[in-house]
C-alpha positions in Angstrom: -52.5 46.9 -75.3 -52.1 43.6 -73.3 -55.8 43.0 -72.9 -57.8 40.6 -74.9 -60.9 42.0 -76.5 -64.0 40.0 -77.5 -66.7 42.6 -78.5 -69.8 40.5 -79.4 -73.5 40.1 -79.1 -74.5 43.1 -81.2 -78.3 43.3 -80.8 -80.6 45.5 -82.8 -83.5 46.6 -80.6 -86.4 48.9 -81.2 -86.6 51.1 -84.2 -86.0 54.7 -83.2 -86.6 56.3 -86.7 -87.0 55.4 -90.3 -86.6 57.3 -93.5 -86.0 56.3 -97.1 -82.2 56.3 -96.7 -81.7 54.3 -93.5 -83.3 52.9 -90.3 -82.2 54.0 -86.9 -82.0 51.3 -84.1 -81.3 51.3 -80.4 -78.6 48.7 -80.0 -76.5 47.0 -77.3 -73.3 45.0 -77.5 -70.9 43.4 -75.0 -67.7 45.1 -73.9 -65.9 42.6 -71.5 -68.4 42.1 -68.7 -70.3 45.2 -69.5 -73.2 45.9 -71.8 -72.9 49.1 -73.9 -75.8 50.8 -75.6 -75.8 52.9 -78.7 -77.6 53.7 -81.9 -77.1 52.0 -85.3 -78.1 53.6 -88.6 -78.6 50.9 -91.2 -78.7 52.0 -94.8 -81.7 50.9 -96.9 -79.4 49.9 -99.8 -78.3 46.3 -100.2 -75.4 45.2 -98.0 -73.0 44.3 -96.7 -71.9 47.9 -96.1 -68.8 49.6 -94.9 -69.2 50.7 -91.3 -68.0 53.4 -89.0 -67.8 53.6 -85.2 -68.4 57.1 -84.0 -66.9 58.4 -80.8 -68.6 61.4 -79.3 -67.1 64.1 -77.2 -67.6 64.8 -73.6 -71.3 65.2 -72.5 -72.1 65.0 -68.8 -73.3 61.4 -68.3 -76.0 62.9 -65.9 -77.7 64.5 -68.9 -76.5 62.2 -71.7 -79.2 60.3 -73.6 -78.9 57.4 -76.1 -77.1 58.4 -79.3 -76.6 61.9 -78.2 -73.7 63.7 -79.9 -72.4 63.7 -83.5 -76.1 63.9 -84.7 -75.1 65.6 -88.0 -72.4 63.0 -88.7 -74.7 60.1 -87.9 -77.2 61.2 -90.5 -74.7 62.4 -93.2 -72.7 59.2 -93.2 -75.6 56.8 -93.1 -77.0 58.6 -96.2 -73.8 57.9 -97.9 -74.0 54.1 -97.4 -72.2 53.6 -94.1 -73.5 51.5 -91.3 -73.0 53.9 -88.4 -72.6 52.7 -84.8 -72.5 55.5 -82.3 -71.6 54.1 -78.9 -72.8 55.5 -75.6 -69.7 54.4 -73.6 -69.9 52.9 -70.1 -71.8 55.0 -67.6 -73.8 56.7 -70.4 -77.5 56.1 -71.3 -78.4 52.4 -71.0 -74.8 51.2 -70.7 -73.5 49.4 -67.7 -72.0 51.4 -64.8 -68.3 51.4 -64.1 -67.6 53.2 -60.8 -63.8 53.3 -61.6 -64.1 55.0 -65.0 -62.8 58.4 -63.8 -60.0 56.9 -61.7 -59.0 54.8 -64.7 -58.7 58.1 -66.8 -61.7 57.0 -68.9 -59.6 54.3 -70.6 -62.7 52.1 -70.4 -64.2 54.2 -73.1 -61.4 53.0 -75.4 -62.2 49.4 -74.5 -65.8 50.1 -75.4 -65.0 51.4 -78.9 -62.6 48.6 -79.6 -65.3 46.1 -78.7 -67.7 48.1 -80.8 -65.6 47.4 -83.9 -65.4 43.7 -83.0 -69.1 43.5 -82.5 -69.7 45.1 -85.8 -67.6 42.5 -87.5 -70.1 39.9 -86.6 -73.1 41.7 -88.2 -74.5 40.3 -91.4 -75.0 43.9 -92.6 -71.3 44.9 -92.3 -68.3 44.1 -94.5 -65.9 43.1 -91.7 -62.9 44.2 -93.7 -64.2 47.8 -94.2 -64.7 49.4 -90.8 -63.4 52.8 -89.9 -63.6 55.2 -86.9 -64.5 58.8 -86.4 -64.1 60.8 -83.2 -64.7 64.3 -82.1 -63.1 66.2 -79.2 -62.8 63.6 -76.3 -63.8 61.1 -78.9 -60.7 62.1 -81.0 -58.5 61.2 -78.0 -60.3 57.9 -77.7 -59.7 57.3 -81.4 -55.9 57.9 -81.0 -56.0 55.5 -78.0 -57.7 52.8 -80.2 -55.2 53.2 -83.0 -52.2 52.7 -80.7 -53.8 50.0 -78.6 -55.1 47.8 -81.5 -53.2 48.5 -84.7 -55.0 47.0 -87.7 -58.4 47.1 -86.0 -59.8 49.6 -88.5 -58.9 50.7 -92.0 -58.7 54.4 -91.4 -59.6 57.1 -88.8 -60.9 60.6 -88.8 -60.5 63.0 -85.8 -62.3 66.3 -85.4 -61.2 69.0 -83.0 -59.5 66.5 -80.8 -58.2 66.7 -77.3 -54.5 66.4 -76.8 -52.6 63.2 -77.6 -50.7 63.9 -74.4 -52.9 63.0 -71.4 -51.1 65.5 -69.2 -52.5 68.4 -71.3 -56.0 67.0 -70.9 -55.6 66.4 -67.1 -54.4 69.9 -66.6 -57.1 71.5 -68.6 -60.2 69.7 -67.4 -59.5 67.3 -64.6 -57.2 69.3 -62.3 -59.9 72.0 -61.6 -62.2 69.2 -60.4 -60.5 68.9 -57.0 -62.2 65.6 -55.8 -61.5 63.7 -59.0 -58.0 65.2 -59.5 -57.0 64.3 -55.9 -58.0 60.7 -56.3 -56.1 60.4 -59.5 -53.0 62.1 -58.2 -53.1 59.9 -55.0 -53.2 56.8 -57.2 -50.6 57.8 -59.8 -48.7 60.8 -58.7 -48.1 64.2 -60.3 -46.8 64.1 -63.9 -43.5 65.6 -62.7 -43.2 62.9 -60.0 -44.2 59.9 -62.0 -43.5 60.8 -65.7 -43.3 57.2 -66.8 -46.9 56.5 -65.8 -48.2 59.6 -67.6 -46.2 58.9 -70.7 -47.7 55.4 -70.8 -51.3 56.6 -70.7 -50.6 59.1 -73.5 -51.3 57.9 -77.1 -48.6 60.1 -78.6 -46.0 58.0 -76.8 -47.0 55.1 -79.0 -47.8 56.7 -82.4 -45.1 54.5 -83.9 -47.6 51.6 -83.5 -50.2 53.1 -85.7 -50.8 51.3 -89.0 -53.8 53.3 -90.4 -54.0 56.6 -92.3 -55.4 59.4 -90.1 -57.3 62.5 -91.2 -57.3 65.3 -88.7 -59.6 68.3 -88.9 -59.6 71.3 -86.6 -61.0 74.8 -86.5 -58.4 77.6 -86.0 -60.6 79.5 -83.6 -61.3 76.5 -81.3 -61.5 77.7 -77.7 -62.1 74.3 -76.2 -59.3 72.2 -77.7 -56.5 74.4 -79.0 -55.5 73.8 -82.6 -51.9 73.5 -81.4 -52.8 70.1 -80.1 -53.7 68.8 -83.5 -50.6 70.4 -85.1 -48.5 68.6 -82.5 -50.3 65.3 -83.2 -49.6 65.7 -86.9 -45.9 66.4 -86.3 -45.6 63.3 -84.1 -47.4 61.1 -86.6 -45.3 62.5 -89.4 -42.1 62.0 -87.4 -43.1 58.4 -86.8 -43.5 57.9 -90.6 -47.3 57.6 -90.5 -49.7 58.7 -93.2 -51.5 61.7 -91.7 -53.2 64.8 -93.1 -54.4 67.9 -91.2 -57.0 70.3 -92.5 -57.5 73.6 -90.6 -60.5 75.9 -90.9 -60.0 79.7 -90.3 -62.7 81.1 -88.0 -64.2 77.7 -87.1 -64.9 77.1 -83.5 -65.0 73.7 -81.7 -68.3 72.4 -83.1 -67.8 73.6 -86.7 -70.3 75.8 -88.5 -70.0 77.1 -92.1 -67.1 74.7 -92.9 -68.9 71.6 -91.6 -70.1 70.5 -95.1 -66.6 70.9 -96.5 -65.1 68.9 -93.6 -67.6 66.1 -94.2 -67.1 65.9 -97.9 -63.4 65.6 -97.2 -64.1 62.9 -94.7 -66.0 60.8 -97.1 -63.4 61.4 -99.9 -60.7 60.3 -97.5 -62.6 57.2 -96.4 -63.3 56.1 -100.0 -59.6 56.6 -100.8 -58.9 54.0 -98.1 -61.4 51.6 -99.5 -64.2 52.4 -97.1 
């Protein structure tokens, strides 16, 4: 929250694909001292366009490739007139390396998507007042982080099948079993029970009162990766803080969404348009 952000230098590189609806580019932009890669889908219709930053879920950086993740969403949203910037995050694809990313609880990913929005604002193809954010799974948590860190940065946010807004839940579920990483983190910050103030301060739910944007949450009821209870708790916390939030649940849907995906995306676009995006 105290950091100054100066996302800039959005550069469209080689054309990766082209169709009648949009052109897909390899892109880079600056995030502090790092360079972050990604893909940008640019609609063929005249601009400037509304834009969305897409935050993908966890994919092992060792196998991750440029633009991987949220492929269906990238295409769907570009075909509906949005400039789509899908970031690779630090340590992914052609992005700069950050050896402290895990020890810093991956909060650098949040910095990268904040800077992605700021970089988009400088593009001649983008309406700087109409930028939103969409995140899935780990990217949903990054979206919550962004909303509490930089209120007013985007006009609206959509989260799909998100991780918990309480960082302790995520640490216990995924990080604690990785003994080497967990040991380094606990040595640096202490167990949640021993240092609760630290763990509260790295949990976005603690700061939901800072959020100024409407939030749409979508979650499958059969999600075995991120329990739907996490999204229900997030909705309760947002509502208790007086925020505008909506939760759609989908019976039988797993983490990645299958039959209900088209419905979830039509709801996403309807929500975005209601917010002027």
